[in-house]
C-alpha positions in Angstrom: -2.9 -11.7 -25.1 -0.2 -14.3 -26.0 2.1 -15.9 -23.5 1.8 -18.4 -20.6 0.9 -18.4 -17.0 1.0 -20.9 -14.1 -2.2 -21.8 -12.2 -1.7 -22.6 -8.6 -4.0 -23.5 -5.7 -3.6 -24.5 -2.0 -4.0 -28.2 -1.5 -3.8 -30.7 1.3 -5.8 -28.5 3.7 -8.5 -31.2 4.2 -11.2 -28.7 3.2 -11.5 -29.1 -0.5 -11.4 -31.5 -3.5 -7.6 -32.0 -3.9 -8.1 -34.6 -6.6 -10.4 -32.3 -8.6 -8.0 -29.4 -8.3 -5.1 -31.5 -9.4 -6.8 -32.1 -12.7 -6.8 -28.3 -13.4 -3.9 -26.6 -11.7 -0.2 -26.7 -12.8 1.3 -26.0 -9.4 0.1 -27.2 -5.9 0.9 -25.3 -2.7 0.8 -28.2 -0.3 0.0 -27.6 3.3 2.8 -28.9 5.5 1.0 -29.7 8.7 1.3 -26.5 10.7 -2.0 -24.9 9.7 -3.6 -27.9 8.0 -2.7 -31.3 6.5 -1.3 -34.5 7.8 1.5 -36.8 6.5 -1.1 -39.1 4.9 -2.8 -36.2 3.2 0.6 -34.9 2.0 1.5 -38.3 0.7 -1.8 -38.5 -1.3 -1.5 -35.1 -2.8 2.2 -35.5 -3.7 1.6 -38.9 -5.3 -1.3 -37.5 -7.4 0.7 -34.4 -8.3 3.6 -36.5 -9.6 1.3 -38.6 -11.7 -0.2 -35.5 -13.3 3.1 -33.6 -13.6 1.8 -30.8 -11.3 4.7 -28.9 -9.6 4.8 -29.3 -5.8 5.4 -26.3 -3.6 5.7 -26.0 0.2 2.9 -24.0 1.7 4.6 -23.0 5.0 2.7 -21.4 7.9 2.6 -20.4 11.5 2.0 -23.3 13.9 -1.6 -22.5 14.4 -4.1 -25.1 13.3 -6.8 -23.6 15.5 -6.9 -20.5 13.3 -6.0 -22.1 10.0 -2.8 -20.0 10.0 -4.7 -16.8 9.5 -3.7 -15.0 12.7 -0.3 -13.3 12.9 1.8 -14.7 15.7 4.8 -13.2 17.4 7.4 -15.9 16.9 11.1 -15.4 17.5 12.8 -15.3 14.1 15.1 -18.2 15.0 12.1 -20.3 16.0 10.2 -19.4 12.9 13.1 -20.3 10.7 13.3 -23.7 12.4 9.5 -24.2 11.9 9.8 -23.3 8.2 12.7 -25.7 7.8 10.7 -28.4 9.5 7.8 -28.0 7.2 9.9 -27.9 4.1 11.9 -30.9 5.3 8.8 -33.0 5.9 7.2 -32.2 2.6 10.5 -32.7 0.7 10.9 -36.2 2.1 7.3 -37.1 1.2 7.6 -35.6 -2.3 10.9 -37.6 -2.9 9.2 -40.8 -1.8 6.5 -40.1 -4.4 9.1 -39.6 -7.1 8.9 -35.8 -7.1 10.5 -32.9 -5.3 9.6 -29.5 -3.7 10.2 -26.8 -6.3 9.3 -23.7 -4.4 8.1 -22.2 -1.2 5.0 -20.0 -0.6 4.0 -18.8 2.9 0.3 -19.2 3.9 -2.2 -16.9 5.4 -0.9 -14.5 8.1 2.7 -15.5 7.4 2.3 -14.6 3.7 1.2 -11.1 4.6 3.7 -10.5 7.4 6.6 -11.8 5.4 5.7 -9.4 2.6 6.2 -6.4 4.8 8.3 -7.4 7.9 12.1 -7.9 7.4 12.6 -10.2 10.3 9.8 -12.5 9.3 10.9 -12.5 5.6 14.5 -13.3 6.7 13.2 -16.2 8.8 11.2 -17.7 6.0 14.2 -17.4 3.7 16.5 -18.9 6.2 14.2 -21.9 6.8 13.6 -22.6 3.2 17.2 -23.1 2.0 17.6 -22.0 -1.6 14.1 -22.8 -2.8 12.6 -20.3 -5.3 9.8 -18.2 -3.7 6.3 -17.4 -4.9 4.6 -14.2 -3.7 2.7 -11.0 -4.4 4.4 -8.2 -6.4 6.1 -5.7 -4.2 6.6 -8.2 -1.4 9.7 -7.6 0.8 10.1 -11.4 0.9 10.5 -11.5 -2.9 12.9 -8.6 -3.0 15.1 -10.1 -0.2 15.0 -13.5 -2.0 16.1 -11.9 -5.3 18.8 -9.9 -3.6 20.1 -13.2 -2.2 20.3 -14.7 -5.6 17.1 -16.8 -5.3 14.6 -17.2 -8.1 11.2 -15.5 -7.5 7.8 -15.7 -9.2 5.0 -13.2 -9.0 1.4 -14.3 -8.4 -2.0 -12.7 -8.7 -5.3 -13.5 -7.0 -8.4 -13.3 -9.2 -10.7 -14.3 -6.4 -9.4 -11.6 -3.9 -9.9 -7.9 -3.6 -6.9 -5.6 -3.8 -6.1 -2.5 -1.8 -4.9 0.7 -3.6 -1.4 -0.1 -2.5 -1.5 -3.4 -4.3 -2.0 -5.7 -1.3 -4.9 -8.0 -0.6 -8.0 -6.7 1.2 -8.1 -8.3 4.7 -10.6 -11.2 4.9 -12.4 -9.3 7.7 -13.3 -6.4 5.4 -16.0 -6.1 2.7 -14.8 -7.0 -0.8 -12.0 -9.3 0.3 -13.5 -12.4 -1.4 -15.0 -12.6 -4.8 -17.5 -15.3 -5.5 -18.7 -14.8 -9.1 -17.0 -17.3 -11.3 -17.2 -15.2 -14.5 -15.7 -12.2 -12.7 -12.9 -14.3 -11.3 -12.1 -15.8 -14.7 -12.0 -12.4 -16.4 -9.8 -11.0 -13.7 -7.4 -14.0 -14.1 -7.0 -13.1 -17.8 -6.2 -9.5 -16.9 -3.8 -10.5 -14.1 -1.9 -12.9 -16.4 -0.3 -10.0 -18.2 1.7 -9.0 -15.1 2.3 -12.2 -13.1 3.9 -15.6 -13.5 1.1 -17.5 -11.7 -2.5 -16.9 -10.8 -3.9 -18.4 -7.6 -7.4 -19.8 -7.0 -8.0 -20.4 -3.4 -8.7 -24.0 -2.6 -10.7 -23.5 0.7 -14.0 -22.8 -1.1 -16.8 -25.3 -1.8 -16.6 -24.1 -5.5 -12.8 -24.1 -5.8 -12.7 -26.7 -8.6 -15.5 -24.9 -10.4 -13.6 -21.6 -10.2 -10.3 -23.2 -11.2 -11.9 -24.7 -14.3 -13.5 -21.4 -15.2 -10.2 -19.6 -14.8 -8.3 -22.1 -16.9 -10.9 -22.1 -19.7 -10.8 -18.3 -19.8 -7.0 -18.2 -19.9 -6.9 -20.7 -22.7 -9.7 -19.0 -24.6 -7.6 -15.8 -24.5 -4.7 -17.6 -26.1 -2.7 -17.9 -22.9 -0.9 -21.2 -22.3 -1.5 -22.6 -18.8 1.7 -24.3 -17.7 4.0 -24.5 -14.7 6.3 -21.5 -14.2 8.8 -23.6 -12.4 10.2 -25.6 -15.3 13.1 -23.1 -15.2 13.9 -21.4 -11.9 16.8 -19.3 -12.8 
């Protein structure tokens, strides 16, 4: 299976080995403070990402640190757009100070899922993120609206998550939502790489680095080049 694929993970959430992941991934979805992260953590992640030529993305969320951004909130679209803009703005300033830039936006947790299916939420995320390219799941309303507005989009797959028949992710509260076998996750990453631009290994696991290493090795063993999908965002 020739070709290339990006490898992304959520970083800056204060629950994993950011430095270890940055040695493996090619894109970093950096928490912007609303569900996790602090300015100091963002500065550290951005500085290391720039040194390792890892692409920086804004991982925007509902303002809900208590629930790690995994509970859907009813936020007025105008307020949500302002919150997204605030998160992107803070991370952009920090990334610039580190000698880099924010290359894309990816919603986190409940916002990821709601923006994939709800028009008002998707519109708010897009309004708050300027013209940044968007990373999301295939079939996402957020991606279709972004593309219709002339914005670059990239498709991602989740080798460590279960999928529904409709192509969405199995809710974390249901059986089969999370996969834990590293060999299975690695094999699924290779299969997913044929249909997506980026594969995501979740960073909030004690074995996140181990899984990311296994995924990268499997991809490269299959002849797939692991490289950022953001070098060209047209």
